[in-house]
C-alpha positions as protocol buffer text, in pm:
chain_id: "A"
residue {
  index: 1
  type: MET
  ca { x: -1016 y: -556 z: 2995 }
}
residue {
  index: 2
  type: ASN
  ca { x: -781 y: -501 z: 2702 }
}
residue {
  index: 3
  type: LYS
  ca { x: -924 y: -566 z: 2360 }
}
residue {
  index: 4
  type: LEU
  ca { x: -786 y: -872 z: 2186 }
}
residue {
  index: 5
  type: LYS
  ca { x: -628 y: -813 z: 1848 }
}
residue {
  index: 6
  type: PRO
  ca { x: -756 y: -1056 z: 1585 }
}
residue {
  index: 7
  type: GLN
  ca { x: -486 y: -1295 z: 1467 }
}
residue {
  index: 8
  type: PRO
  ca { x: -443 y: -1348 z: 1091 }
}
residue {
  index: 9
  type: THR
  ca { x: -591 y: -1671 z: 964 }
}
residue {
  index: 10
  type: LEU
  ca { x: -389 y: -1912 z: 753 }
}
residue {
  index: 11
  type: VAL
  ca { x: -571 y: -1781 z: 444 }
}
residue {
  index: 12
  type: ASP
  ca { x: -475 y: -1425 z: 543 }
}
residue {
  index: 13
  type: GLN
  ca { x: -111 y: -1530 z: 578 }
}
residue {
  index: 14
  type: VAL
  ca { x: -111 y: -1705 z: 240 }
}
residue {
  index: 15
  type: TYR
  ca { x: -278 y: -1400 z: 80 }
}
residue {
  index: 16
  type: GLU
  ca { x: -9 y: -1175 z: 226 }
}
residue {
  index: 17
  type: ALA
  ca { x: 272 y: -1407 z: 113 }
}
residue {
  index: 18
  type: ILE
  ca { x: 143 y: -1422 z: -245 }
}
residue {
  index: 19
  type: LEU
  ca { x: 83 y: -1046 z: -256 }
}
residue {
  index: 20
  type: SER
  ca { x: 437 y: -983 z: -128 }
}
residue {
  index: 21
  type: ASP
  ca { x: 579 y: -1206 z: -402 }
}
residue {
  index: 22
  type: ILE
  ca { x: 369 y: -1021 z: -663 }
}
residue {
  index: 23
  type: THR
  ca { x: 488 y: -679 z: -544 }
}
residue {
  index: 24
  type: GLU
  ca { x: 851 y: -794 z: -551 }
}
residue {
  index: 25
  type: GLY
  ca { x: 818 y: -923 z: -906 }
}
residue {
  index: 26
  type: LYS
  ca { x: 863 y: -1291 z: -824 }
}
residue {
  index: 27
  type: PHE
  ca { x: 576 y: -1393 z: -1051 }
}
residue {
  index: 28
  type: ASP
  ca { x: 601 y: -1331 z: -1424 }
}
residue {
  index: 29
  type: ASN
  ca { x: 283 y: -1162 z: -1551 }
}
residue {
  index: 30
  type: LEU
  ca { x: 228 y: -1434 z: -1811 }
}
residue {
  index: 31
  type: ARG
  ca { x: 305 y: -1729 z: -1585 }
}
residue {
  index: 32
  type: ARG
  ca { x: 14 y: -1924 z: -1442 }
}
residue {
  index: 33
  type: LEU
  ca { x: -8 y: -1931 z: -1064 }
}
residue {
  index: 34
  type: LYS
  ca { x: -1 y: -2300 z: -976 }
}
residue {
  index: 35
  type: GLN
  ca { x: -166 y: -2388 z: -648 }
}
residue {
  index: 36
  type: GLU
  ca { x: 56 y: -2694 z: -597 }
}
residue {
  index: 37
  type: GLU
  ca { x: 377 y: -2493 z: -634 }
}
residue {
  index: 38
  type: ILE
  ca { x: 261 y: -2215 z: -405 }
}
residue {
  index: 39
  type: ALA
  ca { x: 137 y: -2460 z: -142 }
}
residue {
  index: 40
  type: ALA
  ca { x: 466 y: -2650 z: -148 }
}
residue {
  index: 41
  type: SER
  ca { x: 676 y: -2332 z: -120 }
}
residue {
  index: 42
  type: LEU
  ca { x: 470 y: -2212 z: 179 }
}
residue {
  index: 43
  type: GLY
  ca { x: 439 y: -2551 z: 345 }
}
residue {
  index: 44
  type: VAL
  ca { x: 59 y: -2550 z: 350 }
}
residue {
  index: 45
  type: SER
  ca { x: -220 y: -2747 z: 186 }
}
residue {
  index: 46
  type: ARG
  ca { x: -386 y: -2639 z: -139 }
}
residue {
  index: 47
  type: GLN
  ca { x: -709 y: -2527 z: 32 }
}
residue {
  index: 48
  type: PRO
  ca { x: -583 y: -2201 z: 190 }
}
residue {
  index: 49
  type: VAL
  ca { x: -392 y: -2125 z: -132 }
}
residue {
  index: 50
  type: GLN
  ca { x: -709 y: -2169 z: -336 }
}
residue {
  index: 51
  type: GLN
  ca { x: -905 y: -1944 z: -101 }
}
residue {
  index: 52
  type: ALA
  ca { x: -630 y: -1679 z: -98 }
}
residue {
  index: 53
  type: LEU
  ca { x: -615 y: -1677 z: -478 }
}
residue {
  index: 54
  type: LEU
  ca { x: -991 y: -1627 z: -497 }
}
residue {
  index: 55
  type: LEU
  ca { x: -958 y: -1325 z: -265 }
}
residue {
  index: 56
  type: LEU
  ca { x: -671 y: -1188 z: -474 }
}
residue {
  index: 57
  type: ARG
  ca { x: -887 y: -1225 z: -783 }
}
residue {
  index: 58
  type: SER
  ca { x: -1173 y: -1045 z: -610 }
}
residue {
  index: 59
  type: ASP
  ca { x: -932 y: -760 z: -525 }
}
residue {
  index: 60
  type: GLY
  ca { x: -818 y: -738 z: -888 }
}
residue {
  index: 61
  type: LEU
  ca { x: -463 y: -854 z: -819 }
}
residue {
  index: 62
  type: VAL
  ca { x: -487 y: -1173 z: -1022 }
}
residue {
  index: 63
  type: ARG
  ca { x: -720 y: -1264 z: -1307 }
}
residue {
  index: 64
  type: ASP
  ca { x: -837 y: -1566 z: -1503 }
}
residue {
  index: 65
  type: ALA
  ca { x: -588 y: -1687 z: -1761 }
}
residue {
  index: 66
  type: THR
  ca { x: -684 y: -1792 z: -2111 }
}
residue {
  index: 67
  type: GLY
  ca { x: -799 y: -2150 z: -2088 }
}
residue {
  index: 68
  type: ARG
  ca { x: -753 y: -2231 z: -1721 }
}
residue {
  index: 69
  type: GLY
  ca { x: -587 y: -2098 z: -1408 }
}
residue {
  index: 70
  type: LEU
  ca { x: -487 y: -1753 z: -1286 }
}
residue {
  index: 71
  type: ILE
  ca { x: -215 y: -1502 z: -1372 }
}
residue {
  index: 72
  type: VAL
  ca { x: -98 y: -1178 z: -1211 }
}
residue {
  index: 73
  type: ALA
  ca { x: -324 y: -899 z: -1334 }
}
residue {
  index: 74
  type: PRO
  ca { x: -141 y: -655 z: -1563 }
}
residue {
  index: 75
  type: LEU
  ca { x: -135 y: -292 z: -1457 }
}
residue {
  index: 76
  type: GLU
  ca { x: -388 y: -86 z: -1649 }
}
residue {
  index: 77
  type: LEU
  ca { x: -310 y: 284 z: -1639 }
}
residue {
  index: 78
  type: ASP
  ca { x: -674 y: 396 z: -1652 }
}
residue {
  index: 79
  type: PHE
  ca { x: -754 y: 188 z: -1343 }
}
residue {
  index: 80
  type: VAL
  ca { x: -447 y: 322 z: -1161 }
}
residue {
  index: 81
  type: ARG
  ca { x: -561 y: 678 z: -1237 }
}
residue {
  index: 82
  type: ASP
  ca { x: -909 y: 604 z: -1105 }
}
residue {
  index: 83
  type: LEU
  ca { x: -762 y: 450 z: -792 }
}
residue {
  index: 84
  type: TYR
  ca { x: -541 y: 751 z: -723 }
}
residue {
  index: 85
  type: GLU
  ca { x: -833 y: 986 z: -778 }
}
residue {
  index: 86
  type: VAL
  ca { x: -1021 y: 811 z: -497 }
}
residue {
  index: 87
  type: ARG
  ca { x: -709 y: 794 z: -285 }
}
residue {
  index: 88
  type: ALA
  ca { x: -652 y: 1168 z: -322 }
}
residue {
  index: 89
  type: ALA
  ca { x: -999 y: 1241 z: -184 }
}
residue {
  index: 90
  type: ILE
  ca { x: -951 y: 1005 z: 111 }
}
residue {
  index: 91
  type: ASP
  ca { x: -599 y: 1120 z: 195 }
}
residue {
  index: 92
  type: LYS
  ca { x: -690 y: 1488 z: 184 }
}
residue {
  index: 93
  type: LEU
  ca { x: -978 y: 1424 z: 425 }
}
residue {
  index: 94
  type: ALA
  ca { x: -762 y: 1208 z: 650 }
}
residue {
  index: 95
  type: THR
  ca { x: -475 y: 1455 z: 667 }
}
residue {
  index: 96
  type: ALA
  ca { x: -702 y: 1751 z: 734 }
}
residue {
  index: 97
  type: LYS
  ca { x: -873 y: 1564 z: 1017 }
}
residue {
  index: 98
  type: ALA
  ca { x: -536 y: 1449 z: 1150 }
}
residue {
  index: 99
  type: ALA
  ca { x: -424 y: 1812 z: 1173 }
}
residue {
  index: 100
  type: GLU
  ca { x: -749 y: 1899 z: 1347 }
}
residue {
  index: 101
  type: ARG
  ca { x: -755 y: 1611 z: 1595 }
}
residue {
  index: 102
  type: GLY
  ca { x: -416 y: 1440 z: 1617 }
}
residue {
  index: 103
  type: ALA
  ca { x: -143 y: 1703 z: 1635 }
}
residue {
  index: 104
  type: GLN
  ca { x: -19 y: 1593 z: 1978 }
}
residue {
  index: 105
  type: THR
  ca { x: 7 y: 1225 z: 1886 }
}
residue {
  index: 106
  type: ALA
  ca { x: 170 y: 1316 z: 1557 }
}
residue {
  index: 107
  type: SER
  ca { x: 433 y: 1512 z: 1749 }
}
residue {
  index: 108
  type: GLU
  ca { x: 498 y: 1227 z: 1991 }
}
residue {
  index: 109
  type: GLU
  ca { x: 496 y: 930 z: 1752 }
}
residue {
  index: 110
  type: GLY
  ca { x: 540 y: 1057 z: 1397 }
}
residue {
  index: 111
  type: ALA
  ca { x: 920 y: 1064 z: 1388 }
}
residue {
  index: 112
  type: GLU
  ca { x: 949 y: 686 z: 1413 }
}
residue {
  index: 113
  type: TYR
  ca { x: 753 y: 644 z: 1088 }
}
residue {
  index: 114
  type: LEU
  ca { x: 984 y: 886 z: 907 }
}
residue {
  index: 115
  type: GLU
  ca { x: 1287 y: 706 z: 1048 }
}
residue {
  index: 116
  type: ALA
  ca { x: 1151 y: 374 z: 924 }
}
residue {
  index: 117
  type: GLY
  ca { x: 1118 y: 524 z: 578 }
}
residue {
  index: 118
  type: GLN
  ca { x: 1475 y: 650 z: 580 }
}
residue {
  index: 119
  type: ARG
  ca { x: 1603 y: 307 z: 691 }
}
residue {
  index: 120
  type: ALA
  ca { x: 1408 y: 145 z: 409 }
}
residue {
  index: 121
  type: LEU
  ca { x: 1559 y: 388 z: 157 }
}
residue {
  index: 122
  type: LYS
  ca { x: 1906 y: 306 z: 286 }
}
residue {
  index: 123
  type: ASN
  ca { x: 1847 y: -70 z: 273 }
}
residue {
  index: 124
  type: GLY
  ca { x: 1686 y: -57 z: -72 }
}
residue {
  index: 125
  type: SER
  ca { x: 1443 y: -339 z: 12 }
}
residue {
  index: 126
  type: ILE
  ca { x: 1121 y: -321 z: -189 }
}
residue {
  index: 127
  type: ALA
  ca { x: 928 y: -494 z: 90 }
}
residue {
  index: 128
  type: GLU
  ca { x: 1060 y: -249 z: 351 }
}
residue {
  index: 129
  type: LEU
  ca { x: 993 y: 55 z: 133 }
}
residue {
  index: 130
  type: ILE
  ca { x: 634 y: -48 z: 69 }
}
residue {
  index: 131
  type: ALA
  ca { x: 572 y: -140 z: 434 }
}
residue {
  index: 132
  type: ALA
  ca { x: 712 y: 192 z: 556 }
}
residue {
  index: 133
  type: ASP
  ca { x: 496 y: 387 z: 312 }
}
residue {
  index: 134
  type: VAL
  ca { x: 180 y: 196 z: 404 }
}
residue {
  index: 135
  type: ASN
  ca { x: 250 y: 233 z: 777 }
}
residue {
  index: 136
  type: PHE
  ca { x: 299 y: 609 z: 747 }
}
residue {
  index: 137
  type: HIS
  ca { x: -31 y: 661 z: 569 }
}
residue {
  index: 138
  type: PHE
  ca { x: -224 y: 439 z: 808 }
}
residue {
  index: 139
  type: PHE
  ca { x: -69 y: 634 z: 1096 }
}
residue {
  index: 140
  type: ILE
  ca { x: -220 y: 949 z: 943 }
}
residue {
  index: 141
  type: TYR
  ca { x: -553 y: 768 z: 896 }
}
residue {
  index: 142
  type: GLY
  ca { x: -549 y: 674 z: 1263 }
}
residue {
  index: 143
  type: LEU
  ca { x: -481 y: 1033 z: 1368 }
}
residue {
  index: 144
  type: ALA
  ca { x: -792 y: 1142 z: 1175 }
}
residue {
  index: 145
  type: GLY
  ca { x: -1010 y: 983 z: 1442 }
}
residue {
  index: 146
  type: ASN
  ca { x: -1247 y: 828 z: 1189 }
}
residue {
  index: 147
  type: PRO
  ca { x: -1210 y: 448 z: 1165 }
}
residue {
  index: 148
  type: LEU
  ca { x: -1401 y: 437 z: 837 }
}
residue {
  index: 149
  type: ILE
  ca { x: -1109 y: 608 z: 662 }
}
residue {
  index: 150
  type: ALA
  ca { x: -868 y: 320 z: 724 }
}
residue {
  index: 151
  type: GLU
  ca { x: -1140 y: 62 z: 666 }
}
residue {
  index: 152
  type: THR
  ca { x: -1236 y: 214 z: 331 }
}
residue {
  index: 153
  type: SER
  ca { x: -874 y: 245 z: 222 }
}
residue {
  index: 154
  type: ARG
  ca { x: -753 y: -103 z: 318 }
}
residue {
  index: 155
  type: SER
  ca { x: -860 y: -291 z: 5 }
}
residue {
  index: 156
  type: HIS
  ca { x: -726 y: -7 z: -215 }
}
residue {
  index: 157
  type: TRP
  ca { x: -388 y: -34 z: -49 }
}
residue {
  index: 158
  type: ASN
  ca { x: -353 y: -401 z: -141 }
}
residue {
  index: 159
  type: PHE
  ca { x: -362 y: -297 z: -506 }
}
residue {
  index: 160
  type: LEU
  ca { x: -151 y: 12 z: -439 }
}
residue {
  index: 161
  type: ARG
  ca { x: 120 y: -216 z: -303 }
}
residue {
  index: 162
  type: ARG
  ca { x: 114 y: -399 z: -636 }
}
residue {
  index: 163
  type: VAL
  ca { x: 154 y: -69 z: -822 }
}
residue {
  index: 164
  type: MET
  ca { x: 432 y: 51 z: -593 }
}
residue {
  index: 165
  type: GLY
  ca { x: 620 y: -276 z: -631 }
}
residue {
  index: 166
  type: GLN
  ca { x: 612 y: -250 z: -1007 }
}
residue {
  index: 167
  type: VAL
  ca { x: 738 y: 107 z: -993 }
}
residue {
  index: 168
  type: LEU
  ca { x: 1021 y: 21 z: -755 }
}
residue {
  index: 169
  type: LEU
  ca { x: 1130 y: -265 z: -978 }
}
residue {
  index: 170
  type: LYS
  ca { x: 1165 y: -21 z: -1269 }
}
residue {
  index: 171
  type: GLY
  ca { x: 1377 y: 249 z: -1110 }
}
residue {
  index: 172
  type: GLU
  ca { x: 1546 y: 406 z: -812 }
}
residue {
  index: 173
  type: PRO
  ca { x: 1355 y: 441 z: -483 }
}
residue {
  index: 174
  type: PRO
  ca { x: 1154 y: 768 z: -487 }
}
residue {
  index: 175
  type: VAL
  ca { x: 1343 y: 970 z: -224 }
}
residue {
  index: 176
  type: ALA
  ca { x: 1113 y: 1271 z: -273 }
}
residue {
  index: 177
  type: ILE
  ca { x: 821 y: 1078 z: -128 }
}
residue {
  index: 178
  type: TRP
  ca { x: 978 y: 1081 z: 217 }
}
residue {
  index: 179
  type: ASP
  ca { x: 1059 y: 1450 z: 193 }
}
residue {
  index: 180
  type: GLN
  ca { x: 688 y: 1502 z: 122 }
}
residue {
  index: 181
  type: HIS
  ca { x: 591 y: 1277 z: 413 }
}
residue {
  index: 182
  type: THR
  ca { x: 806 y: 1492 z: 640 }
}
residue {
  index: 183
  type: GLU
  ca { x: 629 y: 1808 z: 524 }
}
residue {
  index: 184
  type: ILE
  ca { x: 286 y: 1649 z: 566 }
}
residue {
  index: 185
  type: LEU
  ca { x: 368 y: 1532 z: 919 }
}
residue {
  index: 186
  type: GLN
  ca { x: 495 y: 1878 z: 1017 }
}
residue {
  index: 187
  type: ALA
  ca { x: 175 y: 2041 z: 892 }
}
residue {
  index: 188
  type: VAL
  ca { x: -25 y: 1792 z: 1100 }
}
residue {
  index: 189
  type: ILE
  ca { x: 189 y: 1863 z: 1407 }
}
residue {
  index: 190
  type: ASP
  ca { x: 138 y: 2236 z: 1353 }
}
residue {
  index: 191
  type: GLY
  ca { x: -238 y: 2181 z: 1331 }
}
residue {
  index: 192
  type: ASP
  ca { x: -242 y: 2360 z: 996 }
}
residue {
  index: 193
  type: ILE
  ca { x: -550 y: 2198 z: 840 }
}
residue {
  index: 194
  type: SER
  ca { x: -540 y: 2379 z: 508 }
}
residue {
  index: 195
  type: LYS
  ca { x: -169 y: 2321 z: 451 }
}
residue {
  index: 196
  type: ALA
  ca { x: -189 y: 1955 z: 554 }
}
residue {
  index: 197
  type: GLU
  ca { x: -476 y: 1892 z: 315 }
}
residue {
  index: 198
  type: GLY
  ca { x: -300 y: 2072 z: 30 }
}
residue {
  index: 199
  type: LEU
  ca { x: 26 y: 1885 z: 83 }
}
residue {
  index: 200
  type: ALA
  ca { x: -161 y: 1552 z: 86 }
}
residue {
  index: 201
  type: GLY
  ca { x: -326 y: 1636 z: -245 }
}
residue {
  index: 202
  type: ASP
  ca { x: 4 y: 1743 z: -401 }
}
residue {
  index: 203
  type: HIS
  ca { x: 168 y: 1425 z: -272 }
}
residue {
  index: 204
  type: ILE
  ca { x: -86 y: 1205 z: -450 }
}
residue {
  index: 205
  type: THR
  ca { x: -68 y: 1408 z: -770 }
}
residue {
  index: 206
  type: GLN
  ca { x: 312 y: 1386 z: -784 }
}
residue {
  index: 207
  type: ALA
  ca { x: 304 y: 1016 z: -699 }
}
residue {
  index: 208
  type: LEU
  ca { x: 64 y: 949 z: -985 }
}
residue {
  index: 209
  type: ILE
  ca { x: 281 y: 1142 z: -1232 }
}
residue {
  index: 210
  type: ALA
  ca { x: 583 y: 935 z: -1130 }
}
residue {
  index: 211
  type: LEU
  ca { x: 382 y: 614 z: -1155 }
}
residue {
  index: 212
  type: GLU
  ca { x: 254 y: 699 z: -1501 }
}
residue {
  index: 213
  type: GLU
  ca { x: 606 y: 764 z: -1626 }
}
residue {
  index: 214
  type: ARG
  ca { x: 742 y: 440 z: -1488 }
}
residue {
  index: 215
  type: ILE
  ca { x: 447 y: 226 z: -1597 }
}
residue {
  index: 216
  type: LYS
  ca { x: 468 y: 364 z: -1951 }
}
residue {
  index: 217
  type: SER
  ca { x: 841 y: 292 z: -1959 }
}
């Protein structure tokens, strides 16, 4: 029997919708997130909105406002640095294992992820750019053959999407990222464990430098 894929709950869908709006800059950082407005815009009751906002707060994407209510959490550079430090360790492990275990699958399926990234660059859509980036990295995580890698990374990526959205709103799409993805994928296809791991580490380091510059600006 084929395994059934779990369907997203209504709360999951509301969470995703709010997170997408946050990443695309549709909520001002100082504006309170009003449950009634969000519920009306999504065509749902207040209950799933309330639950989704609590999850977003738990993930650090929104925070309590002065007095009452919630606002979008401001980006704090120290936290972003800590997050990328953890991400570097995970991505280096994942990419090394992908080169060791997933070279054949990378060769057969990897090109479509690069093509999706190039289409997103051409279209200039923030949502598409973020989705393509996330999908590429989770493809690498899957090639690693260790399900704990993707599971551990998932909550981090929700916040990373917030960071990426803010960066994309402040400047041109980072074309170099997809050149780096191409190099990483080729190292995985070649089964070059050391090179793949090194490229993954350099990719995170360069991404953090670019993020720091744009956040400071």
